[in-house]
C-alpha positions as CSV (number, residue, x, y, z in Angstrom):
1,M,47.2,-115.0,53.9
2,S,50.8,-115.2,52.7
3,I,53.6,-117.1,54.3
4,A,55.2,-113.7,55.3
5,S,52.2,-112.9,57.5
6,K,52.1,-116.3,59.0
7,L,55.8,-116.2,59.9
8,S,55.5,-112.8,61.7
9,V,54.2,-114.4,64.9
10,F,57.6,-116.2,65.2
11,G,59.5,-113.0,65.1
12,V,61.0,-113.5,61.6
13,K,63.2,-110.6,60.7
14,R,64.0,-111.2,57.1
15,I,62.5,-112.8,54.0
16,I,63.6,-113.2,50.5
17,Y,61.0,-112.8,47.8
18,N,62.0,-113.2,44.2
19,N,59.0,-113.0,42.0
20,R,57.5,-110.7,39.4
21,K,55.2,-109.0,41.9
22,E,55.9,-107.4,45.2
23,N,54.6,-109.2,48.3
24,Q,52.5,-106.6,50.0
25,D,52.2,-108.6,53.3
26,A,56.0,-108.7,53.5
27,I,56.2,-104.9,52.8
28,S,53.6,-104.1,55.4
29,L,55.3,-106.2,58.0
30,N,58.6,-104.4,57.3
31,Y,60.6,-107.4,56.3
32,E,64.1,-106.8,55.1
33,F,64.6,-108.0,51.5
34,V,68.0,-109.7,51.2
35,D,70.0,-111.4,48.5
36,F,70.3,-115.1,48.3
37,D,73.8,-115.4,49.8
38,Q,72.8,-113.2,52.8
39,L,69.7,-115.3,53.3
40,L,71.9,-118.5,53.4
41,N,74.5,-117.0,55.7
42,E,72.2,-115.5,58.3
43,S,69.1,-117.6,58.5
44,D,68.2,-119.9,61.3
45,F,65.3,-121.3,59.3
46,I,64.9,-121.3,55.6
47,V,61.4,-122.1,54.3
48,C,61.5,-122.6,50.5
49,A,58.1,-122.0,48.9
50,A,59.1,-120.8,45.4
51,S,57.6,-122.1,42.1
52,L,59.9,-124.2,40.0
53,N,61.4,-122.6,36.9
54,K,64.6,-122.8,34.9
55,E,66.3,-120.0,36.9
56,N,65.8,-121.7,40.3
57,E,66.1,-125.4,39.4
58,N,68.5,-127.0,41.9
59,K,68.9,-123.6,43.6
60,F,69.6,-125.4,46.9
61,D,72.6,-127.4,46.1
62,L,75.8,-128.3,48.0
63,D,77.3,-124.9,47.5
64,A,74.1,-123.3,49.0
65,F,74.1,-125.7,52.0
66,K,77.8,-124.9,52.7
67,K,76.8,-121.3,53.0
68,M,74.2,-122.0,55.7
69,K,74.7,-121.9,59.4
70,K,75.4,-125.4,60.9
71,T,72.4,-124.8,63.0
72,C,70.1,-124.0,60.1
73,I,66.8,-125.9,59.6
74,F,65.9,-126.1,55.9
75,I,62.2,-126.6,55.1
76,N,61.0,-127.2,51.5
77,I,57.3,-126.9,50.9
78,A,57.7,-126.2,47.2
79,R,58.5,-128.3,44.2
80,G,61.2,-130.9,44.6
81,G,63.3,-129.6,41.7
82,L,64.4,-126.6,43.7
83,V,66.5,-128.8,45.9
84,N,69.3,-131.2,44.8
85,H,68.3,-134.0,47.1
86,Q,71.6,-135.8,46.8
87,D,73.3,-132.6,48.0
88,L,70.8,-132.2,50.8
89,F,71.5,-135.8,51.9
90,E,75.2,-135.0,51.9
91,A,74.7,-131.7,53.8
92,L,72.8,-133.6,56.5
93,N,75.2,-136.5,56.7
94,S,78.2,-134.2,56.9
95,R,76.4,-131.9,59.4
96,L,76.6,-128.8,57.2
97,I,73.1,-128.0,58.3
98,F,71.2,-129.1,61.4
99,S,67.9,-130.5,59.9
100,A,65.6,-130.5,57.0
101,G,61.9,-131.0,56.3
102,I,60.5,-131.8,52.9
103,L,57.1,-132.7,51.5
């Protein structure tokens, strides 16, 4: 079972999926696919579950956190390299985002 199908019980309206294959669960649940900036601007929760590669290393940096809602909760269940942890610390300290959970 994919993350998309697990989140549907919470009334999730959008999901970003950037991979080489389509996510059939997300398609069947009628999720709206959005670009990264729209995800950052509109999300109340962001759950990061991407695999780490050169294109997305430090994808969540201070610029990304500045685009998020001040009430956003950021959850990283993926590789640590997707998040610039110093920038996440700064975003939390300066209240750019509400909260974060990391593994």
